[in-house]
Residue, then its C-alpha position, 0 to 999 in steps of 0.5 A: m500500500e502506497l502512502t499517497a495523499v489520497t490514501l491519507i485523506v480517504a483513510f482519515a475520513g473512514v476512521f473519523l466516521i467510525c469514531f463519530m459513530k462511536g461517540a454518537f451511538g456507542g459503537g457497533f457501526a464500524i462497517v459504515g466506515i469500511p466502504i471508505l477504507s476499501l477504496v484505498m486498501d484491501p479488507i485484511t489491511a483495513g483490519g490491521l489498520l483498525a485493530p489498534l485504532f478501535v482500542a484507542m477509540d474505546v479508551y477515549s470514549l470512556r470519558y463520555w460513556k462512564p460506568s453509570t451508563w453501563s447496563r451491568p445485567d446485560l453485559f454480564r449476559l452478553v460478554p461471555g458469548l462475545v469472548l467465545g464468538i471472537g475465539v470461534g471467529f479467529l479459529l475459523f477465519r480462514v475457512l468461514d464463508h464471509r459472504a454467506i455470513a454477511i448475507v444471513m446477517a443482513a437478512v436477519t437484520l432487515v427482518f428485525v427492522g421490518l418487524w419494528f416498522r410494521a409494529g409502528g416504530e415504537v419501542k415496546v419493552q421486552p423482558r431480558s432473556s439470558g438465552k438471547a443474550v448469549a446468542a447475541g454475544i456469540t453471533s456478535g463475536i463471530t461477525t465482529m471478528v470476521a467482518h467488523s460487523g458485530g453491531p447488528p446482533l447486539a442491537i437486535y438484543l438491546l433495542p427491544l429492552g427500551l434502555s435509556k439512550q445513555v444506557y444503550a450507548g454506554t452498554t454498547s460502548m463497553f461491550f465493544t471495548v471488551g470485544n475490540l481489546l480481545k480481537a486486536g491481537p488476533w487481527l494483528l496476527l492475521a494482518r501483520p501491519t508494517g511500514n506504511v500501514l503503521s504510519l497511516t495508523g499513527v496519522c489516523l489516531l488524530a481522528v479519534p478525539c474530534g470524531v468521538w467528541l462530535g459524535w457525542r455532541l450529536h448524541t446529547r442533542l437527540d431525544q430518546r425517540q430520535m436516538y432509537r430511530a437513528c439506530y434502526g435506520l443505521l441498522v438498515v444501512t449496515a444490513l444493505k452493506l452486508l448484503w451487497d458485500g455478500i452478493s458481490g462476493y459471489l458474483g465477483 
């Protein structure tokens, strides 16, 4: 990968968008910024670039998503599955059909959002389920490891709980803080970034403070209903991106 001005600008823009999503919604929408990065690098290189940047975003975000914004009962249910899912994703990274995973995850997400809109687009609180939490954690772990798309499974579990916007974002942020710390090592082993990639990582670090802060500013301006509608809308965008990745992978 050549470190040209275009590469610097495009990569910085992609990382900035991911940071913005982290500040506004707690994370889980990294895949929204992946298309920008894919303009100048392959997916494996992007994974190696993002692995340490995710950790930097998470650490910086702790100044906004403090422990008071975490739903501990849900994290206790979700995190064990997340750990298992990341381990499975790493072990099977070379043999898993990423295209099929993307298509299935897109279909499930679109059905989930479609049912929400069909019900009137209102938050109807559902009881917690340890089984659903474990399934969401495992699925999120696998998809975040193989495709940086762990957001939809987590959102499918958390959104029906009707958490306050701060607790939803804080819980999401802490969940992915754990996940990104766990997958940083495996991704660095898979990508083995050197030279220009490491230099580009250093440049993109500058996007973290301003991106997260601007996202957090948006979060403070959204009311509860707007926050949930934005999350469901972003799930549609994420699902369509996953669907495109999966289908184009087969056609290509």
